[in-house]
C-alpha positions as CSV (number, residue, x, y, z in Angstrom):
1,M,79.8,-25.5,-66.0
2,R,76.6,-23.7,-67.0
3,V,75.0,-27.0,-68.1
4,V,75.8,-28.6,-64.8
5,V,74.1,-25.7,-62.9
6,L,71.0,-25.9,-65.1
7,V,70.7,-29.7,-64.7
8,L,71.1,-29.3,-60.9
9,L,68.5,-26.6,-60.8
10,A,66.1,-28.7,-62.9
11,V,66.5,-31.6,-60.6
12,A,65.9,-29.4,-57.6
13,V,62.7,-28.0,-59.1
14,L,61.5,-31.5,-59.9
15,V,62.2,-32.7,-56.4
16,L,60.3,-29.8,-54.9
17,L,57.4,-30.2,-57.3
18,G,57.2,-33.9,-56.6
19,G,56.1,-33.2,-53.0
20,C,53.2,-31.1,-54.3
21,V,51.4,-34.0,-56.1
22,A,49.0,-35.8,-53.8
23,P,49.1,-39.6,-53.9
24,P,45.9,-41.4,-54.9
25,E,43.4,-41.9,-52.1
26,K,43.7,-45.3,-50.5
27,P,40.5,-47.2,-51.1
28,V,38.6,-48.2,-48.0
29,K,37.7,-51.9,-47.7
30,D,34.1,-52.0,-46.6
31,S,33.1,-55.4,-47.9
32,K,32.4,-58.1,-45.3
33,L,32.3,-60.8,-48.0
34,E,34.8,-63.6,-47.8
35,K,34.1,-64.7,-51.4
36,H,33.4,-62.5,-54.4
37,P,29.9,-63.1,-55.8
38,Y,31.0,-63.1,-59.4
39,P,31.4,-65.6,-61.0
40,A,29.3,-68.1,-59.0
41,G,30.5,-66.9,-55.6
42,N,33.4,-69.2,-55.4
43,I,36.5,-66.9,-55.5
44,E,38.2,-65.8,-52.3
45,M,38.3,-61.9,-52.1
46,N,42.1,-61.8,-52.0
47,E,42.3,-63.9,-55.2
48,W,39.6,-61.7,-56.8
49,K,41.5,-58.5,-56.0
50,A,44.7,-59.9,-57.6
51,E,43.3,-61.7,-60.6
52,H,39.9,-60.1,-61.5
53,G,41.4,-58.5,-64.7
54,E,41.7,-61.9,-66.3
55,Y,38.1,-62.9,-65.4
56,V,36.8,-59.6,-66.8
57,E,38.9,-60.0,-70.0
58,E,37.7,-63.6,-70.6
59,N,34.0,-62.6,-70.1
60,E,33.9,-58.9,-70.9
61,E,30.2,-58.5,-71.7
62,T,28.8,-60.4,-68.7
63,A,31.6,-59.4,-66.4
64,L,31.1,-55.7,-66.9
65,Q,27.3,-56.1,-66.4
66,A,28.0,-57.9,-63.2
67,C,30.4,-55.2,-62.1
68,K,27.7,-52.5,-62.7
69,N,25.2,-54.4,-60.6
70,C,27.3,-54.0,-57.5
71,H,29.5,-51.0,-58.4
72,P,27.3,-48.6,-60.3
73,Q,29.8,-45.7,-60.1
74,P,33.2,-46.9,-61.2
75,E,34.8,-43.6,-60.0
76,N,33.9,-44.6,-56.4
77,F,34.9,-48.3,-56.7
78,C,37.0,-49.7,-59.5
79,N,38.9,-46.5,-60.4
80,K,39.9,-45.7,-56.8
81,C,41.6,-49.1,-56.5
82,H,43.1,-48.9,-60.0
83,A,44.6,-45.5,-59.3
84,Y,46.0,-46.6,-56.0
85,V,47.8,-49.6,-57.4
86,G,48.8,-47.8,-60.6
87,G,48.8,-49.1,-64.1
88,A,45.3,-50.6,-64.1
89,P,42.9,-49.3,-66.7
90,E,40.2,-46.7,-65.8
91,I,36.8,-48.2,-66.0
92,R,33.9,-46.4,-67.9
93,Y,30.5,-48.0,-68.3
């Protein structure tokens, strides 16, 4: 009986604390571009958002340099989106 009470108490505390954690800030889309300029400006933005990890992995050196050119502060660009969708790696230049 004591174990059941402790488990229920622990669950109640976790539920209450869960409401105290703020969700990640939703990134604001401010780009007017229909196609992403990297690579070669031929990728639709929706495709880029979904698949850019593969492009970056395949061409890591040149891709990260291209990212820096447009997104000099990853904490204001890359990492906000990555935190929002969850599971994506944090970017550090």
